[in-house]
Backbone bond lengths (Angstrom), bond angles and torsions (degrees), N, CA, C in turn:
res aa  C-N    CA-C-N  psi(-1)  N-CA   C-N-CA  omega(-1)  CA-C   N-CA-C  phi
1 M - - - 1.441 - - 1.545 108.93 -
2 K 1.293 118.00 -43.81 1.479 119.45 178.54 1.472 112.42 -59.59
3 S 1.304 118.12 -39.36 1.461 123.45 -178.53 1.523 109.21 -61.58
4 K 1.298 117.39 -39.08 1.451 120.71 -179.09 1.560 111.88 -67.36
5 I 1.337 116.89 -39.25 1.398 120.80 176.56 1.512 112.94 -67.09
6 V 1.298 116.61 -41.20 1.502 121.17 -179.41 1.528 109.68 -67.18
7 N 1.301 116.32 -42.81 1.480 119.92 178.66 1.535 109.99 -63.89
8 S 1.252 116.70 -42.40 1.453 120.22 -178.86 1.560 110.18 -65.88
9 R 1.310 115.75 -40.32 1.463 118.91 178.75 1.548 111.45 -66.04
10 F 1.342 116.43 -42.37 1.478 119.37 178.22 1.502 110.31 -64.81
11 F 1.288 119.58 -37.93 1.450 122.15 177.20 1.524 111.80 -64.79
12 S 1.352 117.01 -43.25 1.427 122.60 -179.66 1.553 109.62 -64.71
13 L 1.311 116.38 -42.69 1.464 119.07 178.61 1.510 111.52 -66.64
14 G 1.310 116.68 -35.87 1.492 119.90 175.49 1.503 112.46 -61.09
15 I 1.321 114.59 -46.78 1.501 121.20 178.63 1.535 108.62 -60.94
16 L 1.368 117.43 -44.56 1.447 120.26 -179.48 1.497 110.92 -63.54
17 G 1.304 117.40 -41.55 1.492 122.08 177.97 1.532 110.58 -64.57
18 L 1.306 118.71 -39.25 1.466 121.15 176.78 1.498 111.26 -62.97
19 G 1.357 115.65 -43.19 1.437 119.58 178.19 1.507 113.98 -62.03
20 V 1.311 116.00 -43.00 1.450 121.10 177.95 1.541 111.30 -63.60
21 W 1.293 116.58 -41.75 1.471 121.95 176.56 1.501 112.18 -60.97
22 M 1.372 116.14 -43.36 1.433 120.66 -179.37 1.560 112.41 -66.29
23 V 1.325 116.61 -38.46 1.461 121.31 174.78 1.491 109.33 -64.13
24 Y 1.314 121.38 -43.69 1.418 125.49 178.95 1.544 110.06 -61.44
25 Q 1.303 118.74 -44.89 1.464 121.12 178.15 1.543 110.27 -62.46
26 G 1.365 118.70 -42.52 1.420 118.20 178.68 1.551 114.09 -62.92
27 Y 1.365 112.68 -35.89 1.461 117.60 177.89 1.515 110.85 -68.53
28 Q 1.352 118.86 -38.36 1.442 121.81 178.35 1.510 112.13 -65.52
29 N 1.365 116.62 -31.88 1.433 121.16 -177.44 1.567 114.12 -84.48
30 G 1.356 115.38 1.76 1.466 121.10 179.71 1.494 116.49 82.95
31 E 1.288 118.22 15.34 1.475 121.41 -178.24 1.507 112.54 -65.17
32 A 1.343 115.91 -31.94 1.532 117.83 -178.59 1.518 108.46 -62.71
33 Q 1.351 116.74 -40.71 1.467 117.22 -179.69 1.500 111.54 -67.74
34 V 1.364 119.65 -35.93 1.432 121.62 177.31 1.498 111.37 -63.34
35 V 1.325 117.48 -43.90 1.501 120.73 177.06 1.538 111.94 -62.78
36 L 1.300 115.77 -40.50 1.498 119.40 -179.60 1.535 107.82 -65.98
37 D 1.327 118.39 -42.72 1.476 120.68 -179.06 1.533 111.23 -61.13
38 K 1.333 114.43 -42.68 1.508 118.46 178.46 1.520 111.72 -65.44
39 A 1.291 115.15 -39.16 1.473 119.12 179.89 1.558 111.57 -63.42
40 V 1.341 113.55 -43.07 1.491 118.81 178.86 1.519 109.10 -63.41
41 R 1.314 116.08 -45.89 1.474 120.38 -179.13 1.510 110.74 -58.30
42 I 1.345 117.63 -44.67 1.468 122.15 -177.22 1.532 108.25 -66.07
43 C 1.311 117.67 -40.88 1.473 121.19 -178.34 1.527 110.01 -65.08
44 M 1.295 115.27 -41.69 1.468 119.16 -178.52 1.536 110.43 -66.41
45 E 1.327 115.71 -33.87 1.497 117.55 178.55 1.566 110.51 -71.04
46 C 1.357 114.75 -38.40 1.477 118.03 -179.44 1.520 111.72 -69.51
47 I 1.269 117.21 -39.18 1.454 121.65 177.96 1.543 112.34 -69.88
48 G 1.307 115.48 -33.58 1.438 122.85 178.74 1.509 113.74 96.20
49 I 1.317 117.26 15.84 1.457 121.40 177.70 1.532 110.75 -76.16
50 G 1.353 111.55 -42.80 1.477 116.20 -170.52 1.470 116.16 -94.68
């Protein structure tokens, strides 16, 4: 029983670590700015300013 819990916890932490690493890589590649630019463009079109 304990082995199952430990293995599950290590698997979950591994997946969490992989997700954090992928977010960090996206941030380093400038993806956050791309998403923000698209959001601003969409908002400006919906409001009718742009």
